[in-house]
C-alpha positions in Angstrom: 135.7 -23.6 219.6 138.9 -24.9 221.1 139.4 -24.7 224.9 142.3 -22.7 226.2 143.4 -23.7 229.7 146.5 -24.5 231.8 148.4 -27.6 230.5 149.2 -30.1 233.2 152.3 -31.1 231.3 154.2 -27.9 230.8 152.1 -25.5 232.9 151.5 -22.9 230.2 148.1 -21.6 229.0 147.6 -23.3 225.7 144.9 -24.9 223.5 144.0 -28.2 225.2 143.8 -31.1 222.7 143.6 -33.9 225.3 140.7 -33.0 227.6 140.9 -36.0 229.8 144.5 -35.3 230.9 144.4 -31.5 230.1 147.4 -31.6 227.8 148.5 -29.2 225.0 149.4 -30.7 221.6 153.2 -30.8 222.3 152.8 -32.5 225.7 150.2 -34.9 224.3 152.7 -35.8 221.5 155.4 -36.5 224.1 153.0 -38.7 226.1 152.0 -40.7 223.1 155.4 -41.1 221.4 157.8 -40.8 224.4 159.8 -38.1 222.8 159.5 -34.4 222.0 158.5 -33.6 218.4 161.4 -32.6 216.1 159.6 -29.6 214.8 157.4 -27.5 217.1 153.8 -28.4 216.4 151.8 -25.4 215.1 148.6 -24.8 216.8 147.4 -22.1 214.4 146.3 -23.1 210.9 147.8 -21.4 207.9 145.5 -19.4 205.8 144.6 -21.0 202.5 145.5 -19.2 199.4 142.4 -17.9 197.6 143.0 -16.8 194.0 140.9 -13.8 193.2 141.7 -13.7 189.5 142.1 -9.9 189.9 138.8 -9.3 191.7 138.2 -8.7 195.4 134.5 -9.5 195.5 131.7 -10.9 193.5 130.1 -7.5 192.9 133.4 -6.3 191.4 133.5 -9.3 189.1 129.9 -8.9 188.1 130.4 -5.3 187.2 133.4 -6.2 185.0 131.3 -8.9 183.3 128.4 -6.5 182.8 130.7 -4.0 181.2 132.4 -6.5 178.9 129.6 -8.8 177.8 126.3 -8.3 176.0 123.3 -7.8 178.2 121.4 -10.9 177.0 121.1 -14.4 178.3 123.9 -16.8 177.1 121.4 -19.6 177.2 118.3 -18.3 175.3 119.6 -15.0 173.9 116.8 -13.0 175.5 117.6 -9.4 176.4 118.1 -8.8 180.2 115.6 -6.2 181.5 116.0 -4.2 184.7 113.7 -4.1 187.7 114.9 -0.7 189.1 116.2 2.0 186.8 119.5 1.2 185.1 121.1 -0.9 187.9 122.6 -4.4 187.3 120.4 -7.3 188.3 122.7 -9.6 190.3 120.3 -12.6 189.9 121.3 -12.6 186.2 124.8 -13.8 187.0 125.1 -17.5 187.5 128.1 -19.6 188.6 128.5 -22.6 186.3 130.5 -24.5 188.9 128.9 -23.9 192.3 130.7 -21.7 194.9 130.4 -24.2 197.6 131.8 -27.2 195.7 134.4 -25.3 193.7 135.5 -22.4 195.9 138.7 -21.5 193.9 136.6 -20.6 190.9 134.2 -18.3 192.8 135.8 -15.2 191.3 136.8 -16.8 187.9 135.2 -14.8 185.1 134.9 -17.9 182.8 132.8 -19.5 185.5 130.1 -16.9 185.3 127.2 -16.8 182.8 124.6 -14.2 182.2 121.1 -15.8 182.4 117.6 -14.6 183.1 116.5 -15.1 186.7 114.2 -17.9 185.6 117.0 -19.8 183.8 119.3 -19.2 186.9 116.6 -20.9 189.0 116.1 -23.7 186.6 119.9 -24.4 186.5 120.0 -24.6 190.3 116.9 -26.7 190.9 116.5 -29.0 187.8 118.5 -32.2 187.2 121.1 -32.1 184.4 119.4 -34.9 182.6 116.2 -32.8 182.1 117.9 -29.6 181.0 120.8 -31.0 178.9 118.6 -31.9 175.9 116.7 -28.6 175.8 117.7 -25.8 173.3 120.7 -23.7 174.5 121.5 -25.8 177.7 123.9 -28.1 175.9 126.6 -25.4 175.7 126.2 -24.7 179.5 126.9 -28.3 180.4 129.8 -28.5 177.9 131.3 -25.5 179.6 130.6 -27.1 183.0 132.6 -30.2 182.0 135.4 -28.1 180.6 135.7 -26.0 183.8 135.5 -29.0 186.0 138.5 -30.6 184.2 140.4 -27.3 184.5 139.6 -27.1 188.2 141.2 -30.4 189.0 144.1 -30.1 186.5 
Protein backbone atom coordinates (compact mmCIF):
# COMPACT_ATOMS: atom_id res chain seq x y z
CA UNK A 1 0.00 0.00 0.00
CA UNK A 2 1.31 3.45 -0.86
CA UNK A 3 1.92 5.93 1.92
CA UNK A 4 0.03 9.23 1.82
CA UNK A 5 1.77 12.04 3.71
CA UNK A 6 2.70 15.71 3.43
CA UNK A 7 5.18 16.33 0.61
CA UNK A 8 8.17 18.42 1.71
CA UNK A 9 8.47 19.88 -1.81
CA UNK A 10 5.00 21.28 -2.42
CA UNK A 11 3.41 20.93 1.01
CA UNK A 12 0.33 19.01 -0.19
CA UNK A 13 -0.85 15.64 1.11
CA UNK A 14 -0.01 13.22 -1.69
CA UNK A 15 1.29 9.74 -2.31
CA UNK A 16 4.97 9.72 -1.31
CA UNK A 17 7.23 8.01 -3.88
CA UNK A 18 10.57 9.12 -2.42
CA UNK A 19 10.45 8.09 1.22
CA UNK A 20 13.92 9.34 2.06
CA UNK A 21 13.09 12.95 1.15
CA UNK A 22 9.28 12.68 1.54
CA UNK A 23 8.54 13.85 -2.00
CA UNK A 24 5.49 13.28 -4.18
CA UNK A 25 5.97 12.07 -7.76
CA UNK A 26 5.96 15.55 -9.31
CA UNK A 27 8.43 17.04 -6.80
CA UNK A 28 10.69 14.00 -7.13
CA UNK A 29 10.64 14.42 -10.94
CA UNK A 30 11.64 18.08 -10.53
CA UNK A 31 14.46 17.07 -8.16
CA UNK A 32 15.82 14.46 -10.57
CA UNK A 33 15.45 16.32 -13.87
CA UNK A 34 15.68 19.96 -12.77
CA UNK A 35 12.42 20.92 -14.45
CA UNK A 36 8.70 20.38 -14.03
CA UNK A 37 7.18 17.60 -16.11
CA UNK A 38 5.40 18.80 -19.27
CA UNK A 39 2.35 16.69 -18.54
CA UNK A 40 1.09 16.33 -15.00
CA UNK A 41 2.11 12.92 -13.74
CA UNK A 42 -0.86 10.68 -12.99
CA UNK A 43 -0.79 9.01 -9.62
CA UNK A 44 -3.87 6.85 -10.23
CA UNK A 45 -3.57 3.92 -12.61
CA UNK A 46 -6.09 3.59 -15.40
CA UNK A 47 -8.34 0.56 -15.29
CA UNK A 48 -7.41 -2.09 -17.79
CA UNK A 49 -10.01 -3.01 -20.37
CA UNK A 50 -11.38 -6.47 -19.72
CA UNK A 51 -13.33 -7.93 -22.60
CA UNK A 52 -16.27 -9.95 -21.34
CA UNK A 53 -17.38 -11.40 -24.69
CA UNK A 54 -20.94 -10.54 -23.63
CA UNK A 55 -20.74 -12.24 -20.21
CA UNK A 56 -20.40 -10.63 -16.78
CA UNK A 57 -19.31 -13.72 -14.85
CA UNK A 58 -18.12 -17.28 -15.28
CA UNK A 59 -21.42 -18.67 -14.01
CA UNK A 60 -23.29 -16.73 -16.73
CA UNK A 61 -20.85 -18.09 -19.34
CA UNK A 62 -21.14 -21.66 -18.02
CA UNK A 63 -24.95 -21.46 -18.11
CA UNK A 64 -24.80 -20.30 -21.75
CA UNK A 65 -22.45 -23.15 -22.67
CA UNK A 66 -24.59 -25.68 -20.80
CA UNK A 67 -27.68 -24.58 -22.74
CA UNK A 68 -25.97 -24.57 -26.15
CA UNK A 69 -23.70 -27.64 -26.07
CA UNK A 70 -24.31 -31.33 -25.52
CA UNK A 71 -24.02 -32.60 -21.93
CA UNK A 72 -21.11 -34.91 -22.60
CA UNK A 73 -17.34 -34.70 -22.34
CA UNK A 74 -15.63 -33.19 -25.37
CA UNK A 75 -12.59 -35.40 -24.68
CA UNK A 76 -14.01 -38.89 -24.15
CA UNK A 77 -17.66 -38.46 -25.11
CA UNK A 78 -18.99 -39.76 -21.77
CA UNK A 79 -22.30 -38.35 -20.57
CA UNK A 80 -22.04 -35.84 -17.72
CA UNK A 81 -23.98 -36.96 -14.65
CA UNK A 82 -25.19 -34.76 -11.82
CA UNK A 83 -24.41 -34.97 -8.11
CA UNK A 84 -27.40 -33.00 -6.89
CA UNK A 85 -30.69 -33.06 -8.78
CA UNK A 86 -30.67 -31.26 -12.10
CA UNK A 87 -28.09 -28.56 -11.30
CA UNK A 88 -25.06 -27.88 -13.47
CA UNK A 89 -21.79 -29.25 -12.24
CA UNK A 90 -19.26 -26.40 -12.43
CA UNK A 91 -16.27 -28.72 -12.22
CA UNK A 92 -17.21 -30.00 -15.68
CA UNK A 93 -16.24 -26.71 -17.31
CA UNK A 94 -12.54 -26.44 -18.03
CA UNK A 95 -10.56 -23.46 -19.34
CA UNK A 96 -8.20 -24.56 -22.10
CA UNK A 97 -5.93 -21.54 -21.62
CA UNK A 98 -5.60 -20.93 -17.88
CA UNK A 99 -7.30 -17.90 -16.33
CA UNK A 100 -4.13 -16.71 -14.63
CA UNK A 101 -1.81 -16.80 -17.63
CA UNK A 102 -4.41 -15.64 -20.20
CA UNK A 103 -6.83 -13.34 -18.33
CA UNK A 104 -8.42 -11.82 -21.45
CA UNK A 105 -9.81 -15.22 -22.49
CA UNK A 106 -11.35 -15.98 -19.08
CA UNK A 107 -14.89 -15.33 -20.39
CA UNK A 108 -14.28 -16.45 -23.99
CA UNK A 109 -16.71 -19.30 -24.85
CA UNK A 110 -14.24 -20.99 -27.24
CA UNK A 111 -11.77 -21.27 -24.34
CA UNK A 112 -14.14 -23.52 -22.35
CA UNK A 113 -14.53 -27.26 -22.79
CA UNK A 114 -16.95 -29.60 -21.08
CA UNK A 115 -15.03 -32.45 -19.42
CA UNK A 116 -15.66 -34.92 -16.65
CA UNK A 117 -14.22 -33.81 -13.29
CA UNK A 118 -11.57 -36.53 -13.58
CA UNK A 119 -10.49 -35.27 -17.02
CA UNK A 120 -10.47 -31.69 -15.70
CA UNK A 121 -8.12 -32.74 -12.90
CA UNK A 122 -5.91 -34.70 -15.31
CA UNK A 123 -5.64 -31.68 -17.62
CA UNK A 124 -4.50 -29.44 -14.78
CA UNK A 125 -2.10 -31.84 -13.07
CA UNK A 126 -0.56 -33.97 -15.84
CA UNK A 127 2.19 -32.88 -18.23
CA UNK A 128 1.20 -32.30 -21.84
CA UNK A 129 3.68 -34.90 -23.07
CA UNK A 130 1.82 -37.65 -21.19
CA UNK A 131 -1.73 -36.68 -22.25
CA UNK A 132 -1.16 -35.58 -25.84
CA UNK A 133 -0.83 -39.11 -27.23
CA UNK A 134 -3.86 -40.51 -25.40
CA UNK A 135 -7.16 -40.93 -27.23
CA UNK A 136 -9.20 -37.70 -27.36
CA UNK A 137 -6.57 -35.40 -25.86
CA UNK A 138 -4.93 -34.48 -29.18
CA UNK A 139 -7.83 -32.21 -30.16
CA UNK A 140 -7.62 -30.45 -26.77
CA UNK A 141 -3.99 -29.50 -27.39
CA UNK A 142 -4.69 -28.52 -31.01
CA UNK A 143 -7.33 -26.13 -29.69
CA UNK A 144 -4.85 -24.94 -27.02
CA UNK A 145 -2.29 -24.01 -29.69
CA UNK A 146 -4.95 -22.34 -31.86
CA UNK A 147 -6.27 -20.23 -28.95
CA UNK A 148 -2.76 -19.28 -27.87
CA UNK A 149 -1.99 -17.95 -31.37
CA UNK A 150 -5.29 -16.02 -31.35
CA UNK A 151 -4.53 -14.57 -27.90
CA UNK A 152 -1.24 -13.03 -29.02
CA UNK A 153 -2.46 -11.98 -32.48
